[in-house]
C-alpha positions as CSV (number, residue, x, y, z in Angstrom):
1,M,-34.2,-31.1,48.3
2,S,-32.7,-34.4,49.4
3,V,-30.2,-36.5,47.4
4,V,-32.7,-39.1,46.7
5,E,-35.0,-36.5,45.1
6,I,-32.1,-35.1,43.1
7,L,-31.2,-38.6,41.8
8,H,-34.9,-39.2,41.1
9,F,-35.0,-36.0,39.1
10,I,-32.0,-36.8,37.2
11,F,-33.0,-40.3,36.2
12,K,-36.5,-39.1,35.4
13,R,-35.2,-36.4,33.0
14,K,-32.2,-38.3,31.9
15,Y,-33.2,-38.4,28.2
16,A,-33.8,-34.6,28.0
17,I,-30.4,-34.0,29.8
18,F,-28.5,-36.4,27.6
19,V,-30.1,-35.1,24.3
20,T,-29.5,-31.5,25.1
21,F,-25.9,-32.3,26.2
22,T,-25.2,-34.3,23.0
23,F,-26.8,-31.7,20.8
24,V,-24.7,-28.8,22.3
25,V,-21.4,-30.8,22.0
26,L,-22.1,-32.0,18.5
27,V,-23.1,-28.5,17.3
28,T,-20.0,-26.9,18.9
29,I,-17.7,-29.5,17.3
30,T,-19.4,-29.0,13.9
31,M,-19.2,-25.2,14.1
32,L,-15.5,-25.5,15.1
33,Y,-14.7,-27.4,12.0
34,L,-16.9,-25.3,9.7
35,I,-15.8,-21.9,10.8
36,A,-12.2,-21.0,10.4
37,P,-10.3,-20.2,13.6
38,V,-9.0,-16.7,14.1
39,Y,-5.4,-15.7,14.9
40,G,-4.4,-12.8,16.9
41,A,-1.5,-10.6,15.6
42,R,-0.1,-8.0,17.9
43,A,2.5,-5.3,18.0
44,S,3.4,-2.7,20.4
45,V,4.8,0.9,20.6
46,L,6.5,2.7,23.4
47,V,5.6,6.3,24.3
48,E,8.7,7.7,26.1
49,R,8.3,10.2,29.0
50,N,9.9,13.7,29.1
51,R,10.5,13.7,25.3
52,A,9.1,15.9,22.7
53,P,6.9,14.2,19.9
54,N,9.7,14.9,17.5
55,M,12.7,17.2,17.1
56,R,10.5,20.1,15.8
57,T,8.4,20.4,19.0
58,E,9.0,21.1,22.6
59,I,8.4,19.2,25.8
60,Q,5.2,20.1,27.6
61,P,5.8,19.1,31.2
62,G,2.3,20.0,32.4
63,L,0.7,17.2,30.2
64,E,-0.3,14.2,32.1
65,M,1.1,10.9,30.8
66,I,-2.3,9.1,31.0
67,E,-3.7,11.8,28.6
68,V,-0.7,11.2,26.3
69,I,-1.1,7.5,26.3
70,N,-4.9,7.8,25.6
71,T,-4.4,10.3,22.8
72,E,-1.8,8.0,21.2
73,A,-4.1,5.0,21.6
74,H,-7.0,6.8,19.9
75,L,-4.7,8.0,17.2
76,V,-3.7,4.4,16.4
77,V,-7.3,3.5,15.4
78,A,-8.1,6.8,13.7
79,E,-9.9,6.6,10.4
80,S,-7.0,8.2,8.5
81,V,-4.6,5.7,10.0
82,L,-6.8,2.6,9.1
83,T,-7.4,4.1,5.7
84,L,-3.8,4.4,5.0
85,A,-3.1,0.8,6.2
86,V,-5.8,-0.7,4.1
87,D,-4.5,1.2,1.0
88,R,-1.1,-0.2,1.6
89,V,-2.0,-3.8,2.4
90,K,-5.1,-3.9,0.0
91,P,-6.7,-6.9,1.7
92,Y,-9.8,-6.5,-0.5
93,E,-7.9,-7.6,-3.6
94,R,-8.5,-11.3,-4.0
95,T,-5.6,-13.5,-5.2
96,T,-8.0,-16.4,-5.8
97,P,-11.4,-16.4,-7.7
98,M,-14.5,-15.9,-5.6
99,S,-16.5,-19.0,-4.9
100,P,-20.0,-19.4,-6.6
101,M,-21.8,-19.0,-3.2
102,R,-19.7,-15.9,-2.2
103,Q,-20.3,-14.5,-5.7
104,R,-24.1,-15.0,-5.3
105,V,-24.0,-13.2,-1.9
106,E,-22.1,-10.3,-3.5
107,N,-24.6,-10.0,-6.3
108,F,-27.4,-10.1,-3.9
109,R,-25.9,-7.2,-1.9
110,L,-25.4,-5.3,-5.0
111,R,-29.0,-5.8,-6.0
112,L,-30.3,-4.8,-2.7
113,G,-28.2,-1.7,-2.9
114,E,-29.6,-0.8,-6.4
115,L,-33.1,-1.3,-5.0
116,G,-32.4,1.1,-2.2
117,L,-33.1,-1.4,0.5
118,M,-29.5,-1.3,2.0
119,T,-26.3,0.7,1.4
120,Y,-23.9,-1.3,-0.8
121,L,-20.4,-1.0,0.4
122,S,-17.4,-2.0,-1.7
123,P,-14.9,-4.5,-0.4
124,R,-12.6,-1.7,0.5
125,E,-15.1,0.1,2.6
126,R,-16.2,-3.1,4.2
127,W,-12.7,-3.8,5.2
128,L,-12.4,-0.2,6.8
129,R,-15.6,-0.8,8.8
130,R,-14.3,-4.3,9.8
131,L,-10.9,-2.8,11.1
132,S,-12.6,0.1,12.9
133,R,-14.7,-2.5,14.8
134,T,-12.1,-5.1,15.5
135,V,-8.6,-3.4,15.8
136,E,-7.8,-2.8,19.5
137,A,-5.2,-0.3,20.7
138,E,-5.0,-0.6,24.4
139,P,-2.4,0.8,26.8
140,V,-0.7,-1.9,28.9
141,P,-1.5,-1.2,32.6
142,N,1.2,0.6,34.6
143,S,3.4,1.2,31.6
144,N,3.9,3.6,28.6
145,V,3.3,0.8,26.0
146,I,0.4,0.6,23.7
147,E,-0.4,-2.8,22.3
148,V,-2.1,-3.0,18.9
149,L,-4.2,-6.2,18.5
150,Y,-6.1,-7.7,15.5
151,F,-7.7,-11.1,14.9
152,D,-8.0,-12.5,11.4
153,E,-8.6,-15.9,9.8
154,E,-5.3,-15.8,8.0
155,P,-2.2,-15.3,10.2
156,E,-0.1,-13.8,7.6
157,R,-2.6,-11.2,6.5
158,G,-3.3,-10.4,10.2
159,A,0.4,-9.7,10.8
160,R,0.7,-7.6,7.6
161,I,-2.4,-5.5,8.7
162,V,-1.0,-4.9,12.2
163,N,2.4,-3.8,10.9
164,A,0.8,-1.5,8.3
165,I,-1.4,0.1,11.0
166,V,1.6,0.8,13.1
167,D,3.6,2.2,10.2
168,A,0.6,4.4,9.1
169,Y,0.3,5.5,12.8
170,L,3.9,6.6,12.9
171,D,3.8,8.4,9.5
172,T,0.5,10.2,10.4
173,R,1.8,11.1,13.8
174,S,5.0,12.6,12.2
175,E,2.8,14.5,9.8
176,I,0.7,15.9,12.6
177,Y,3.5,17.1,14.8
178,R,5.8,18.4,12.1
179,S,5.7,22.1,11.2
180,A,3.5,22.2,8.1
181,G,5.2,23.6,4.9
182,E,8.2,24.9,6.7
183,V,10.6,23.4,4.1
184,Q,8.6,24.8,1.3
185,I,8.5,28.2,2.9
186,Y,12.2,28.4,3.2
187,R,12.7,27.2,-0.3
188,A,10.4,29.9,-1.6
189,Q,12.2,32.6,0.3
190,I,15.6,31.3,-0.9
191,E,14.3,31.4,-4.5
192,E,13.0,35.0,-4.1
193,V,16.3,36.2,-2.5
194,T,18.3,34.4,-5.2
195,A,16.3,36.1,-8.0
196,R,16.7,39.5,-6.2
197,L,20.4,39.0,-6.0
198,S,20.7,38.2,-9.6
199,E,18.8,41.4,-10.6
200,R,20.8,43.6,-8.3
201,R,24.2,42.2,-9.5
202,A,23.2,42.6,-13.1
203,E,22.3,46.3,-12.4
204,L,25.5,46.8,-10.6
205,D,27.5,45.5,-13.5
206,R,25.6,47.6,-15.9
207,L,26.2,50.8,-13.8
208,R,29.9,50.1,-13.4
209,A,30.1,49.5,-17.2
210,T,28.5,52.9,-17.7
211,L,30.9,54.6,-15.3
212,E,33.8,53.0,-17.1
213,T,32.5,54.0,-20.5
214,N,32.3,57.7,-19.3
215,G,35.9,57.4,-18.2
216,T,34.9,58.1,-14.6
217,E,35.4,55.8,-11.6
218,P,33.8,56.4,-8.2
219,G,35.8,59.0,-6.4
220,N,37.4,60.4,-9.7
221,R,37.9,64.2,-9.4
222,S,38.4,65.0,-13.1
223,I,34.9,66.3,-13.6
224,D,35.3,68.6,-10.6
225,L,38.5,70.1,-12.0
226,K,36.8,70.6,-15.4
227,S,33.9,72.5,-13.9
228,Q,36.3,74.6,-11.9
229,T,38.2,75.4,-15.1
230,L,35.0,76.2,-16.9
231,N,33.9,78.5,-14.2
232,Q,37.1,80.4,-14.3
233,E,37.0,80.7,-18.1
234,L,33.3,81.8,-17.8
235,A,34.3,84.5,-15.3
236,A,37.1,85.7,-17.5
237,Q,34.8,85.8,-20.6
238,R,32.2,87.8,-18.7
239,R,34.9,90.4,-17.7
240,E,36.1,90.6,-21.3
241,L,32.5,91.0,-22.6
242,D,31.9,93.7,-20.1
243,E,35.0,95.5,-21.3
244,L,34.1,95.1,-24.9
245,R,30.5,96.4,-24.3
246,D,32.0,99.5,-22.7
247,R,34.2,100.2,-25.8
248,F,31.9,99.1,-28.7
249,Q,28.4,98.9,-29.7
250,P,26.4,95.7,-29.1
251,E,26.4,95.0,-32.9
252,H,30.2,95.1,-33.0
253,P,31.7,91.8,-34.3
254,R,34.0,91.5,-31.2
255,V,31.0,92.0,-28.9
256,V,29.1,89.3,-30.8
257,T,32.0,86.9,-30.8
258,A,32.5,87.4,-27.0
259,S,28.8,86.8,-26.3
260,E,28.7,83.6,-28.4
261,R,31.9,82.4,-26.6
262,L,30.2,83.2,-23.3
263,A,27.1,81.3,-24.3
264,A,29.1,78.3,-25.4
265,L,31.0,78.2,-22.1
266,Q,27.7,78.3,-20.2
267,A,26.3,75.5,-22.2
268,E,29.5,73.4,-21.8
269,L,29.3,74.2,-18.0
270,E,25.7,73.0,-17.8
271,A,26.6,69.9,-19.6
272,V,29.5,69.2,-17.3
273,L,27.2,69.8,-14.3
274,D,24.6,67.5,-15.7
275,Q,27.2,64.9,-16.2
276,M,28.5,65.4,-12.8
277,E,25.0,65.1,-11.3
278,E,24.3,61.9,-13.3
279,E,27.5,60.3,-12.3
280,T,26.9,61.3,-8.7
281,K,23.6,59.5,-9.0
282,L,25.2,56.4,-10.5
283,T,27.8,56.4,-7.9
284,A,25.3,56.7,-5.1
285,R,23.2,53.9,-6.7
286,T,26.3,51.7,-7.0
287,D,27.0,52.2,-3.3
288,Q,23.4,51.4,-2.4
289,L,23.5,48.2,-4.6
290,D,26.6,47.1,-2.9
291,M,24.9,47.4,0.5
292,L,21.7,45.7,-0.7
293,I,23.7,42.8,-2.3
294,E,25.6,42.3,0.9
295,A,22.3,42.2,2.9
296,D,20.8,39.8,0.5
297,A,23.8,37.5,0.7
298,S,23.5,37.5,4.5
299,T,19.8,36.7,4.3
300,F,20.5,33.9,1.8
301,N,23.0,32.4,4.1
302,R,20.7,32.6,7.1
303,L,17.8,31.0,5.1
304,K,20.0,28.3,3.8
305,T,21.0,27.3,7.4
306,R,17.4,27.2,8.4
307,L,16.5,25.1,5.3
308,D,19.2,22.6,6.1
309,D,17.9,22.4,9.7
310,A,14.2,22.0,8.5
311,E,15.2,19.2,6.0
312,L,17.1,17.4,8.7
313,A,14.1,17.5,10.9
314,E,11.9,16.6,7.9
315,F,13.7,13.3,7.3
316,A,14.7,12.7,10.9
317,D,15.2,9.1,12.1
318,E,12.6,7.5,14.2
319,Q,15.0,7.7,17.1
320,L,14.3,11.4,17.3
321,R,10.6,10.8,18.1
322,N,9.2,10.0,21.5
323,V,7.2,7.0,20.1
324,R,9.0,3.9,18.9
325,R,8.0,0.5,17.7
326,V,8.8,-2.1,20.4
327,D,8.2,-5.2,18.4
328,I,6.9,-6.2,14.9
329,A,3.8,-8.4,14.5
330,E,4.7,-11.9,13.4
331,P,2.2,-14.4,12.0
332,P,0.8,-16.4,15.0
333,N,1.2,-20.2,14.9
334,K,-1.8,-20.9,17.1
335,P,-5.4,-19.7,17.0
336,R,-7.0,-17.5,19.6
337,F,-8.8,-20.6,21.2
338,E,-7.8,-24.2,20.6
339,R,-10.5,-26.6,19.4
340,L,-9.9,-28.9,22.3
341,F,-10.5,-26.0,24.7
342,L,-13.7,-25.1,23.1
343,I,-14.9,-28.6,23.0
344,I,-14.1,-29.1,26.8
345,L,-15.9,-25.8,27.4
346,S,-18.9,-27.1,25.5
347,I,-19.2,-30.0,28.0
348,P,-20.3,-28.0,31.1
349,L,-22.3,-25.6,28.9
350,G,-24.2,-28.7,27.5
351,L,-24.8,-30.1,31.0
352,F,-26.0,-26.7,32.2
353,L,-28.4,-26.3,29.3
354,G,-29.5,-30.0,29.8
355,F,-30.3,-29.5,33.5
356,A,-31.9,-26.1,32.7
357,L,-34.3,-27.7,30.2
358,A,-35.0,-30.5,32.5
359,F,-35.8,-28.2,35.4
360,I,-38.2,-26.2,33.2
361,R,-39.9,-29.3,32.0
362,E,-40.2,-30.5,35.6
363,Y,-41.5,-27.2,36.8
364,F,-44.3,-27.2,34.2
365,D,-45.1,-31.0,34.4
366,D,-48.5,-31.5,36.2
367,S,-48.7,-35.3,35.6
368,V,-49.4,-37.8,38.4
369,E,-46.4,-39.9,39.3
370,K,-47.1,-41.4,42.7
371,L,-50.1,-43.6,44.0
372,E,-50.6,-41.1,46.9
373,E,-51.1,-38.3,44.5
374,A,-53.7,-40.2,42.5
375,E,-55.6,-41.2,45.7
376,D,-55.6,-37.5,46.9
377,A,-56.8,-36.2,43.5
378,L,-59.5,-38.9,42.9
379,K,-60.5,-39.6,46.5
380,L,-60.4,-43.3,45.8
381,P,-58.2,-46.0,47.2
382,G,-55.5,-47.5,45.1
383,Y,-54.8,-51.1,44.7
384,G,-51.4,-51.0,43.0
385,T,-49.2,-49.7,40.2
386,I,-48.1,-50.9,36.8
387,G,-44.6,-50.2,35.5
388,R,-43.9,-48.3,32.4
389,F,-42.8,-51.4,30.6
390,G,-45.1,-53.8,32.4
391,R,-47.4,-54.3,29.4
392,F,-44.5,-55.2,27.2
393,R,-43.1,-57.7,29.7
394,S,-46.5,-59.5,30.0
395,I,-46.7,-59.8,26.2
396,L,-43.2,-61.3,26.2
397,R,-44.2,-63.7,28.8
């Protein structure tokens, strides 16, 4: 196709090209001023190498860094993280009244939901779906940095949402990696040991008071001496009773008196032996309680130390984690695309569409334009041509 033919094609379809080009540019300008521009808010976090997720966990050297980065990037846009961020920022709560048109649209949605034609979502649920589709968490190539990006019509709101997502991600991540319920477990064990210590100390005090009331201290030999004395008196009384039985009849007063004395000594000895056995049990129980209390006190100190360590890890500073915030999202001062850039971009787009439409029309145009084509089609000689505006020119003459 020669240059002359190209120029002929352009001048022939100049109106189609010009109208299409003008339409595209005007529509682009109109849409740019009717649709609010979007602003991109971004923040980033650093995943450090060779560090445990937090002070409770251990390093896993076999884990590839690319797997760690991809895992963290997926966690940033997890549903639980986005839900927590939306509940903190509450972008669905309007500070200004809803416009009449927007109110009609909302009522129309609600009506369709009531009719079962579509699922009606509350503003909060719509925001969750919007964030799940638009929030981006992408690892920066050749680095350990994850960039969180979100576009919004309001710069301040976009920055708040991005910061809320990063905060929710750090909190959720800390909750995932920490030992679940460790502090509560140690506290419950300490309460149990403390209650057991109180019971045993109270029992020990009660046993010692009983021993003091009986006039016996652990290791006192007074009862042993008393039992030995009673055994000696009992042996002497038995010898005396045997002698009296040899000399007198069983009904003799002296024999009866000696028998009664022997029975009284036996009863007293049994009482002393029972007291001796009871006090032995009390003494043994006292010694046992001393050892149990000492063991419980040692257990309490060990649990208290572990509880302090667990509480320290529970409220550990972010510096003890392997993920840290690099920067905070600030409200952007320029939109994602400048209007001038989009207008300039619409110029080649309009030209392309104009030429495409002109080419299509030219391709399907079967009208006769040249005298030679008419002579070939009609098999008749031609005498001349009349210009497109020749009739109007003759009228003006």
